[in-house]
DOPA-374998 format. One record per residue: residue in three letters; z, x, y of N, C-alpha, C, O in turn. Coordinates in pm, whole numbers, plus 50000, padded with zeros to 5 digits. Each point is the difference from the previous one (the first is absolute). Layout:
<sites>
ALAZXYZXYZXYZXY
...
</sites>
This chain:
<sites>
MET484915082351022501485004749962499545003449814499224993249933
PRO501475017750027499905004549884501074991849928501084996750049
ILE498435000249815501034991949893500815013749965499345009049949
VAL501714992550070500655012449913501324997450095500044999550123
CYS501264998649757501155000550058500745014050000499995007349901
ASN500554995350197500715007950059501285003950000500534996650106
LEU500335010149810501944996650027500605009750061501205002649995
GLU497895003650068500325011150112500754991850130501155003250029
PRO498454990850015500894990050114501434999049957500885001550084
LEU499424995849782500884997049957501115008250007499925008349909
SER501254993450169501145009849942500585001349883499884991049917
ALA500755018750059500315001349857501024984949939499894995749885
THR500834999850194500974991249969499244988650001500174991849910
GLN498915005950189498964983950003499235001449860499884990749921
HIS499535024450055499385002349832500884991149932499634988549975
VAL501725016549986500904995249886500044986550016500044993449895
ARG499964999350231500384985750013498804990349995500224987949998
HIS498385017350001498894997449989499744998849844499354990349963
ALA501135019449938499754997749888500754990349934499694992349909
ASP501645009950167500864987949930499244985250035499574994549899
LEU500244999350208499554990350053498634996849891499974990649921
ILE499135017850093498864997249909500374997149872499494989949950
GLY501475018349969500304997249855500374981349977499664991349920
ARG501145009850194500784983550018499124991850020500224988949953
LEU498395013050127499164991050053499474995449874500084988749951
ARG499155025149987499054998849903501184987549846499564990749931
ALA501495013650072500834993249890499814984250039499934991449912
ASP500015006450194500494985350089498394992749992500064988850050
VAL499035013349917498594999550028499804990649825500055005249889
VAL499734980050144499624992849893498734995049994499714994049897
LYS499405007050197498644992849965499235008350130500625002150105
VAL498055002249876499075004550054498804991250029499524992349918
THR500105009250185498884991450013498875006850049500425010950041
ASP498574988549972498835013550005499514990950156499904987850008
LEU499865021650101499154994950125498795011050001499895011449955
PRO499464981750099498705009050026500555018150086499385010349973
ASP501464989550095500475011350061501345006749955500535008850069
GLY499994986949818501294999949994500714991949859499394997649896
TYR501764999850127500904991949919500964994650044500455004750105
VAL500224983749833500884991050052500965006149887499595001249885
TYR501915003150159500815000449852501014991050045500675001150103
GLU499384989649810501244992850008501475003449953500125003849883
LEU500924995250188501435006549955500754990249921499764988250022
ALA500885014149914501234993149891501214998650119500404988550019
GLY500155021150054500865000350120501185006249961500935002350077
GLY499054999649836501605009349908499985012850037500985005550050
GLY497905000449929500355016550011499785004650149500475010650039
ILE498944982650027499955002850150500024993450132499014993650037
SER502175007650046500224989650088498854999950079499055007649983
LEU501054981050134499135003250116500105012450105499155008350028
PRO502004990350013499915015050079499575013149916499585010450050
GLU500574987649839499705017249948498385000249939499365010049966
LEU500214976550032498684998249987499155002850165499055007550019
ALA501404987150045499705008850189500245015149978499075008050004
GLU502214995649972500125014450003498795007049941499335008350061
TRP500464987349806499015006349910498474998550085499365010150032
ILE500274979349993498834997650105499945007450128498945002150059
ALA502505002749993499765009650139499855014449932499395008350069
LEU501054995749815499835014549902498695002350015499405008350069
GLU500054978949818498445003549939498974998250117498875004849991
SER501574988150122498884999350132499925014850054499075003650072
LEU502015005049888499885014350062499155007849936499225007050064
CYS500814993049794498995007949905498974992649938499475004749899
CYS500204985550143498834990349917499704992250171500264988250023
PRO499255019750063499594994450137499254984549992500344989750058
PHE498545012549848498564993149954500434987349949499274990150005
LEU502085009649938500344982549964500234991650105499995002050121
THR500274986749799500044987950144500974991849848499814997949880
PHE501204999950221501284988849948500044988550044499784996650116
GLN500524996049785500324984450031500684995449905499575000049884
LEU502004993850163501224998749939500084982450040500304995050109
GLU499334998449765500204987149996501634992249959500254996849884
VAL500255002150175501634996649972500334983450022499974996650119
ALA500284994849801500324984250030500844998749860500005007949905
GLN500814978550110500634997149902499264993449908500494999149887
THR498554996650133498904990549881499515009449895499764995749887
HIS500095016050142499445009849870500275013050023500495004650103
PRO499185001249800500895012449976499125009250148499004995850057
THR501705016549973499695011450116498495002449996499734998349881
ARG499195004550181498755009149955499885007950111500184998950121
LEU499385011349782499805015050100498345002749981499495001449889
ALA499844999050226498514998350007499945018050060500535004950100
LEU498415002949767499675011450073498725002850010499515006849910
ARG499804989550181498865007350035499115010850048500675008950052
GLY498444992649948499065008550085498765005549953499434994849904
PRO500105015150154498365002150005499814998549852500764995549915
GLU497655010850075499234999649832500935012749947500345008850079
GLY500024991449787501015011949945501174998249951500555005549904
VAL499884984350186501464997050020500644994449872501185002749976
LYS498204990549952500574992749875499955011849872500424998149885
ALA499075011850157500305009349894501025006350008500605004049900
ILE499814998250219501415007350030500874989049992501175002749972
LEU498554985950046501314989949975500374996749849501004993649966
ARG497945012149940499874999749876501155011349951500724999549900
GLN499215010150197500635009949922501705001550048500995005349949
GLU498714986350184501674997650026500764989249936501235000249995
PHE498004989849953500194989749947499834996949854499624988749971
PRO500595019449941499284996749903500164991149883501055002149940
GLU498374990650020500254986449900500875004149916499975010649937
LYS500994979350059500975000649906499665000749827500935000549920
</sites>
């Protein structure tokens, strides 16, 4: 499977919503941990709710089907979102989530 994000599967309304959610998700990232096949993003929890995060994952999976998503939610630590994929995915993720 090629590593190319394709926004065509998103409707105009979904595209606007996706842009809003990714902006809020980016702003909520407080820590990034490197993985061999991706990154784990630790979230502050104030910028995007869990239902919104699930909505973003659903939209993102339509345009980037090569990504694997893992969401970890617990009362004992911040929410963590792991994004993984095939070789080359880390370059795409660095573009999507530039360092602050």
